[in-house]
VEXZAFI-269273 format. One record per residue (C-alpha): residue number from 0; residue in three letters; y, x, z. Coordinates in steps of 0.1 Angstrom, whole numbers. Last residue first. Layout:
BEGIN
(NUM, ALA, (Y, X, Z))
...
REM end
This chain:
BEGIN
(427, ASP, (-358, -412, -167))
(426, GLU, (-393, -398, -167))
(425, VAL, (-398, -362, -156))
(424, ARG, (-429, -342, -165))
(423, ILE, (-445, -323, -137))
(422, VAL, (-455, -286, -139))
(421, SER, (-468, -267, -108))
(420, PRO, (-472, -230, -119))
(419, LYS, (-504, -218, -134))
(418, ALA, (-508, -180, -134))
(417, GLN, (-490, -181, -101))
(416, LEU, (-476, -149, -84))
(415, ILE, (-448, -140, -109))
(414, ASP, (-433, -106, -101))
(413, PRO, (-449, -86, -130))
(412, LEU, (-440, -111, -158))
(411, GLU, (-472, -124, -177))
(410, ALA, (-469, -159, -162))
(409, ILE, (-434, -161, -177))
(408, GLU, (-448, -157, -212))
(407, GLN, (-474, -185, -208))
(406, LEU, (-450, -208, -191))
(405, VAL, (-423, -204, -217))
(404, GLN, (-448, -210, -245))
(403, ARG, (-459, -242, -228))
(402, VAL, (-423, -253, -225))
(401, SER, (-418, -248, -262))
(400, ALA, (-450, -269, -270))
(399, GLU, (-438, -297, -248))
(398, ARG, (-404, -300, -265))
(397, ALA, (-374, -300, -242))
(396, THR, (-351, -325, -225))
(395, HIS, (-330, -306, -199))
(394, THR, (-350, -285, -176))
(393, ILE, (-354, -286, -138))
(392, TYR, (-366, -253, -123))
(391, VAL, (-380, -248, -88))
(390, LEU, (-383, -213, -74))
(389, GLU, (-407, -207, -45))
(388, VAL, (-401, -174, -26))
(387, VAL, (-423, -144, -16))
(386, GLY, (-409, -115, 4))
(385, GLY, (-442, -107, 21))
(384, ASP, (-442, -136, 44))
(383, ILE, (-426, -167, 27))
(382, LEU, (-388, -170, 26))
(381, ALA, (-379, -205, 37))
(380, GLY, (-383, -236, 16))
(379, ARG, (-375, -243, -20))
(378, GLN, (-352, -220, -40))
(377, MET, (-332, -237, -67))
(376, VAL, (-328, -238, -105))
(375, SER, (-309, -264, -125))
(374, HIS, (-305, -279, -159))
(373, VAL, (-324, -252, -178))
(372, SER, (-324, -254, -216))
(371, VAL, (-356, -246, -233))
(370, ASP, (-348, -229, -266))
(369, TYR, (-379, -206, -266))
(368, LYS, (-360, -174, -260))
(367, ALA, (-336, -190, -236))
(366, PHE, (-364, -199, -212))
(365, VAL, (-378, -164, -215))
(364, SER, (-343, -149, -208))
(363, ALA, (-339, -170, -177))
(362, MET, (-372, -157, -163))
(361, ALA, (-361, -121, -166))
(360, ALA, (-327, -129, -151))
(359, LEU, (-343, -147, -122))
(358, VAL, (-366, -118, -114))
(357, GLY, (-339, -91, -117))
(356, PRO, (-335, -83, -81))
(355, ARG, (-367, -91, -60))
(354, ASP, (-380, -121, -41))
(353, ASN, (-416, -120, -55))
(352, VAL, (-424, -153, -72))
(351, ARG, (-441, -187, -67))
(350, PHE, (-431, -209, -96))
(349, ARG, (-423, -247, -96))
(348, ILE, (-415, -264, -129))
(347, TYR, (-400, -299, -132))
(346, TYR, (-397, -309, -168))
(345, LYS, (-376, -332, -190))
(344, THR, (-390, -349, -220))
(343, ARG, (-399, -344, -257))
(342, LEU, (-435, -347, -266))
(341, ASP, (-444, -329, -298))
(340, ASP, (-471, -307, -282))
(339, LEU, (-487, -339, -269))
(338, PRO, (-495, -348, -305))
(337, VAL, (-482, -383, -316))
(336, PHE, (-511, -403, -327))
(335, PRO, (-511, -421, -360))
(334, LEU, (-511, -459, -362))
(333, GLU, (-541, -476, -379))
(332, ASP, (-533, -513, -377))
(331, THR, (-559, -541, -375))
(330, CYS, (-567, -535, -339))
(329, THR, (-565, -571, -328))
(328, CYS, (-602, -576, -319))
(327, GLY, (-608, -612, -309))
(326, VAL, (-583, -638, -298))
(325, ILE, (-593, -674, -297))
(324, PRO, (-631, -670, -299))
(323, ALA, (-643, -703, -314))
(322, VAL, (-638, -735, -294))
(321, GLY, (-667, -759, -289))
(320, GLN, (-651, -775, -259))
(319, GLN, (-679, -766, -235))
(318, ILE, (-682, -731, -250))
(317, HIS, (-644, -725, -248))
(316, ARG, (-644, -736, -211))
(315, ALA, (-672, -713, -204))
(314, VAL, (-653, -684, -219))
(313, GLU, (-623, -692, -197))
(312, LEU, (-645, -696, -166))
(311, VAL, (-663, -663, -172))
(310, ASP, (-630, -645, -178))
(309, GLY, (-616, -657, -145))
(308, MET, (-649, -648, -129))
(307, VAL, (-645, -612, -139))
(306, ALA, (-609, -610, -127))
(305, SER, (-618, -625, -93))
(304, ALA, (-648, -602, -90))
(303, ALA, (-625, -572, -95))
(302, ALA, (-600, -583, -68))
(301, GLY, (-626, -595, -43))
(300, ALA, (-649, -565, -46))
(299, GLY, (-623, -538, -44))
(298, ALA, (-598, -523, -68))
(297, GLY, (-564, -526, -84))
(296, GLU, (-548, -548, -58))
(295, GLY, (-516, -562, -73))
(294, PHE, (-486, -558, -96))
(293, PHE, (-478, -569, -132))
(292, MET, (-444, -558, -144))
(291, THR, (-422, -571, -172))
(290, GLU, (-392, -556, -191))
(289, GLY, (-378, -572, -222))
(288, VAL, (-393, -605, -233))
(287, PHE, (-380, -601, -269))
(286, ASP, (-389, -566, -279))
(285, GLY, (-416, -562, -253))
(284, VAL, (-417, -538, -224))
(283, ALA, (-447, -534, -201))
(282, TYR, (-450, -521, -166))
(281, ILE, (-485, -521, -150))
(280, ALA, (-489, -519, -113))
(279, ASN, (-517, -508, -90))
(278, PHE, (-520, -509, -52))
(277, VAL, (-541, -484, -32))
(276, GLY, (-511, -471, -13))
(275, ASN, (-477, -474, -29))
(274, VAL, (-459, -492, -57))
(273, SER, (-422, -486, -49))
(272, ALA, (-416, -462, -78))
(271, LEU, (-430, -485, -104))
(270, PRO, (-399, -507, -107))
(269, HIS, (-377, -475, -112))
(268, ASP, (-351, -471, -85))
(267, VAL, (-368, -440, -70))
(266, PRO, (-364, -422, -103))
(265, LEU, (-399, -413, -116))
(264, MET, (-415, -378, -116))
(263, THR, (-447, -380, -135))
(262, PRO, (-483, -368, -128))
(261, HIS, (-503, -371, -161))
(260, VAL, (-519, -395, -185))
(259, ARG, (-511, -397, -222))
(258, VAL, (-504, -420, -252))
(257, ASP, (-476, -416, -277))
(256, VAL, (-486, -439, -306))
(255, GLY, (-469, -433, -340))
(254, GLU, (-440, -412, -354))
(253, PRO, (-414, -441, -351))
(252, THR, (-426, -445, -315))
(251, ARG, (-448, -470, -296))
(250, HIS, (-454, -458, -261))
(249, ALA, (-484, -456, -239))
(248, HIS, (-482, -438, -206))
(247, ALA, (-507, -437, -177))
(246, LEU, (-488, -425, -146))
(245, LEU, (-500, -404, -116))
(244, LYS, (-469, -409, -95))
(243, ILE, (-443, -385, -81))
(242, CYS, (-410, -399, -65))
(241, TYR, (-375, -391, -75))
(240, GLY, (-340, -390, -60))
(239, MET, (-336, -352, -62))
(238, ASP, (-345, -346, -25))
(237, LYS, (-375, -369, -30))
(236, ALA, (-388, -348, -59))
(235, ALA, (-385, -316, -38))
(234, VAL, (-404, -332, -9))
(233, LEU, (-432, -343, -33))
(232, ASP, (-434, -309, -49))
(231, THR, (-435, -291, -16))
(230, PRO, (-462, -315, -4))
(229, SER, (-484, -301, -32))
(228, ILE, (-495, -314, -66))
(227, HIS, (-520, -291, -84))
(226, ARG, (-550, -314, -81))
(225, ILE, (-531, -344, -94))
(224, GLY, (-547, -350, -128))
(223, GLU, (-540, -343, -164))
(222, ALA, (-551, -364, -193))
(221, PRO, (-546, -362, -231))
(220, VAL, (-557, -396, -245))
(219, ASP, (-574, -398, -279))
(218, ASP, (-609, -392, -265))
(217, ILE, (-604, -423, -243))
(216, THR, (-602, -444, -274))
(215, VAL, (-572, -460, -291))
(214, ARG, (-576, -485, -319))
(213, SER, (-543, -500, -332))
(212, ASN, (-529, -534, -323))
(211, PHE, (-501, -517, -303))
(210, ALA, (-505, -536, -270))
(209, ILE, (-543, -542, -274))
(208, SER, (-553, -507, -282))
(207, ALA, (-527, -493, -258))
(206, LEU, (-542, -513, -229))
(205, ILE, (-577, -501, -236))
(204, ALA, (-568, -465, -240))
(203, ILE, (-546, -469, -209))
(202, LYS, (-576, -478, -189))
(201, ALA, (-599, -450, -201))
(200, ALA, (-571, -424, -194))
(199, ALA, (-566, -438, -159))
(198, ASP, (-602, -432, -150))
(197, LEU, (-600, -397, -166))
(196, GLY, (-569, -386, -146))
(195, ASP, (-584, -356, -130))
(194, VAL, (-581, -370, -95))
(193, ASP, (-599, -403, -104))
(192, ALA, (-627, -392, -127))
(191, THR, (-633, -361, -106))
(190, PRO, (-637, -378, -72))
(189, ASP, (-673, -368, -67))
(188, ALA, (-680, -383, -32))
(187, GLU, (-661, -413, -45))
(186, ALA, (-626, -421, -34))
(185, PHE, (-612, -453, -18))
(184, GLY, (-641, -456, 7))
(183, LYS, (-619, -450, 37))
(182, ALA, (-636, -416, 44))
(181, GLN, (-632, -406, 8))
(180, ALA, (-595, -414, 8))
(179, GLU, (-592, -394, 41))
(178, LYS, (-608, -364, 26))
(177, LEU, (-587, -366, -5))
(176, ALA, (-555, -368, 15))
(175, GLU, (-565, -337, 35))
(174, ASP, (-574, -317, 4))
(173, TYR, (-541, -326, -14))
(172, SER, (-521, -316, 17))
(171, MET, (-507, -343, 40))
(170, GLY, (-469, -344, 45))
(169, ASP, (-470, -379, 60))
(168, ASP, (-450, -401, 35))
(167, ALA, (-454, -380, 4))
(166, MET, (-489, -368, 9))
(165, ARG, (-501, -402, 21))
(164, THR, (-485, -419, -10))
(163, LEU, (-499, -393, -33))
(162, MET, (-534, -399, -20))
(161, TYR, (-531, -437, -21))
(160, ASN, (-519, -435, -57))
(159, THR, (-547, -412, -66))
(158, THR, (-573, -436, -53))
(157, GLY, (-556, -467, -67))
(156, ASN, (-558, -457, -103))
(155, VAL, (-538, -478, -128))
(154, ILE, (-502, -468, -120))
(153, GLY, (-488, -480, -153))
(152, MET, (-468, -476, -185))
(151, VAL, (-470, -499, -215))
(150, SER, (-442, -495, -241))
(149, ASP, (-430, -511, -273))
(148, ILE, (-449, -543, -273))
(147, GLN, (-439, -563, -303))
(146, ASN, (-436, -598, -289))
(145, ALA, (-450, -632, -297))
(144, ILE, (-484, -621, -282))
(143, LEU, (-468, -618, -247))
(142, SER, (-486, -648, -231))
(141, HIS, (-518, -645, -250))
(140, LYS, (-534, -611, -257))
(139, LEU, (-511, -590, -236))
(138, PRO, (-511, -617, -209))
(137, GLY, (-549, -618, -209))
(136, ILE, (-552, -580, -207))
(135, ILE, (-528, -578, -178))
(134, PRO, (-540, -600, -150))
(133, ILE, (-542, -579, -119))
(132, GLY, (-575, -583, -100))
(131, GLY, (-589, -549, -110))
(130, GLY, (-561, -532, -130))
(129, VAL, (-580, -526, -161))
(128, SER, (-617, -533, -168))
(127, ALA, (-615, -566, -150))
(126, GLU, (-600, -584, -180))
(125, PHE, (-630, -575, -201))
(124, ALA, (-640, -605, -223))
(123, ILE, (-663, -603, -253))
(122, GLU, (-665, -636, -271))
(121, LYS, (-690, -646, -298))
(120, ASN, (-686, -653, -335))
(119, ARG, (-716, -630, -342))
(118, ARG, (-697, -609, -366))
(117, GLU, (-667, -609, -343))
(116, ALA, (-688, -599, -313))
(115, LEU, (-702, -570, -333))
(114, ALA, (-667, -558, -343))
(113, MET, (-657, -561, -306))
(112, ILE, (-685, -539, -295))
(111, GLU, (-680, -512, -322))
(110, GLY, (-643, -510, -315))
(109, GLY, (-646, -510, -278))
(108, PHE, (-671, -481, -277))
(107, LYS, (-652, -454, -258))
(106, ALA, (-625, -473, -239))
(105, MET, (-646, -505, -237))
(104, LEU, (-676, -486, -222))
(103, ALA, (-655, -466, -197))
(102, LYS, (-636, -497, -186))
(101, ASN, (-667, -517, -178))
(100, ALA, (-656, -550, -161))
(99, THR, (-677, -570, -185))
(98, VAL, (-680, -606, -198))
(97, VAL, (-703, -612, -228))
(96, ASN, (-710, -642, -250))
(95, LYS, (-745, -645, -262))
(94, ASN, (-757, -646, -298))
(93, ASN, (-788, -623, -293))
(92, ALA, (-770, -594, -310))
(91, LEU, (-741, -600, -284))
(90, ALA, (-766, -597, -255))
(89, ASP, (-783, -567, -270))
(88, ILE, (-750, -549, -276))
(87, VAL, (-738, -556, -241))
(86, ILE, (-770, -546, -224))
(85, ASN, (-775, -515, -245))
(84, LYS, (-739, -504, -238))
(83, ALA, (-745, -509, -200))
(82, VAL, (-777, -488, -202))
(81, THR, (-756, -459, -217))
(80, THR, (-719, -461, -212))
(79, GLY, (-715, -464, -174))
(78, GLY, (-711, -495, -153))
(77, VAL, (-738, -519, -141))
(76, LEU, (-716, -550, -142))
(75, GLU, (-725, -568, -174))
(74, ILE, (-720, -606, -172))
(73, VAL, (-740, -624, -199))
(72, ILE, (-728, -659, -210))
(71, ASP, (-747, -687, -227))
(70, ILE, (-782, -683, -212))
(69, GLU, (-808, -709, -225))
(68, PRO, (-823, -686, -252))
(67, ASP, (-833, -660, -226))
(66, ASN, (-835, -627, -245))
(65, VAL, (-804, -611, -229))
(64, ILE, (-815, -622, -195))
(63, ASP, (-852, -613, -194))
(62, GLN, (-842, -581, -212))
(61, TYR, (-823, -571, -181))
(60, ASP, (-856, -563, -164))
(59, LEU, (-858, -562, -126))
(58, THR, (-855, -600, -123))
(57, PHE, (-840, -623, -96))
(56, ILE, (-837, -661, -98))
(55, ASP, (-854, -669, -65))
(54, SER, (-840, -638, -49))
(53, VAL, (-805, -652, -53))
(52, GLY, (-792, -655, -17))
(51, HIS, (-766, -628, -17))
(50, ALA, (-785, -605, 6))
(49, ALA, (-816, -611, -14))
(48, ALA, (-800, -599, -46))
(47, GLN, (-788, -568, -28))
(46, GLU, (-824, -563, -15))
(45, PRO, (-838, -565, -50))
(44, GLU, (-818, -533, -60))
(43, ARG, (-823, -523, -96))
(42, SER, (-805, -555, -106))
(41, CYS, (-809, -586, -127))
(40, VAL, (-797, -621, -119))
(39, ARG, (-807, -653, -137))
(38, VAL, (-796, -690, -137))
(37, LEU, (-760, -689, -124))
(36, GLU, (-748, -723, -133))
(35, ILE, (-714, -733, -147))
(34, ASP, (-697, -767, -151))
(33, ILE, (-660, -764, -160))
(32, GLY, (-642, -798, -157))
(31, PHE, (-612, -780, -143))
(30, HIS, (-607, -794, -108))
(29, ARG, (-641, -811, -100))
(28, LYS, (-663, -787, -120))
(27, PHE, (-646, -755, -108))
(26, ASP, (-645, -768, -73))
(25, GLU, (-682, -774, -74))
(24, ALA, (-688, -739, -85))
(23, HIS, (-664, -725, -58))
(22, LYS, (-684, -710, -29))
(21, HIS, (-717, -701, -46))
(20, ILE, (-700, -690, -78))
(19, ILE, (-675, -669, -59))
(18, ASP, (-703, -653, -38))
(17, ILE, (-723, -644, -69))
(16, CYS, (-692, -628, -84))
(15, GLY, (-685, -608, -53))
(14, GLY, (-721, -595, -53))
(13, GLY, (-716, -583, -89))
(12, VAL, (-684, -566, -79))
(11, THR, (-699, -546, -50))
(10, GLY, (-733, -540, -66))
(9, THR, (-755, -568, -80))
(8, GLY, (-756, -557, -116))
(7, VAL, (-767, -579, -146))
(6, LEU, (-756, -615, -143))
(5, GLY, (-769, -643, -165))
(4, ILE, (-748, -675, -167))
(3, LYS, (-756, -710, -180))
(2, VAL, (-728, -733, -192))
(1, THR, (-737, -769, -181))
(0, MET, (-726, -796, -206))
REM end
């Protein structure tokens, strides 16, 4: 039986999928007994189709794919949550299996999409939506299914990881690192989704939903980015035996799901601390398997196309063997969310202040007022022109809401020169 494929989207990842099919289709048949054929390609860019040698099966209208009764699997690679949602919904409604790399779509509408797939008894596969070429969704749904997953934590955005690595290793400013990332093609012209943590929030919403069997959407994930991180923070972290990473957190707690994205100070001996450049890594802890980590390239045509085609081949195998979807939506629990205000962790806080008598005492009284215990306080760098110094506080474990009250009140003191100091949560 030949499984027929329709592809929507011929950009970087779509082009990679076409190339894989052209190069390895015979290998798939010979080695695995999986016979696939790309029968229709849709895009807004005919020249991209021509460049990959598929002009003879090209169409400008995705309806030609989702309505074609011969097509078994639709690959959606247009991105976004508008047209892409229509493509996926229409394909499933027409009894087709779907493979997508669309993290934004699955993080926002995953529940609706998976419910439709279940009603139609079709598969929706989305390995490439998180971690590029790193296999993580498959392992969570299959290899680790015997475990209760207690924690998933990861570096899931290559752009910000590249920028923080350059800032830490070479003393670049945020602006310099961003400019270089854009020049190398790692960052978009509008980098908001990356640098403000929104891309990572979508990915951890997907992972948390699978890991905890409870629906998490991107709207449930508080997200902070890296715009406020400076070389001073990175040097201070290194001096204390830490590094700074933009981490996506998802933890199962007695109170419910703790899910968030923000810069985090990690001990240098943590498995995630050595993940640098554009690489991604996801660290998961199960009650029986213990600690596991999945590492690899998180972006790029080859990595993402590899993950997409892995899903295509798995779904095609099921079609050939007449196997119903093995693992559909697992979000049967409804766990509550732990409010960010209730988070309890350690904090690194850097203030810029006038170097005058009484400043430290005034700040100390505010920390004490809200029951935030200070582990240490130090001055970073030389005295800045005008008698300005940078003070770095490390707290003991404290409640997020209390720390926010401290910051708000200290900001109103006369010798504080930053309305928003640099605040980084510390993970031990």
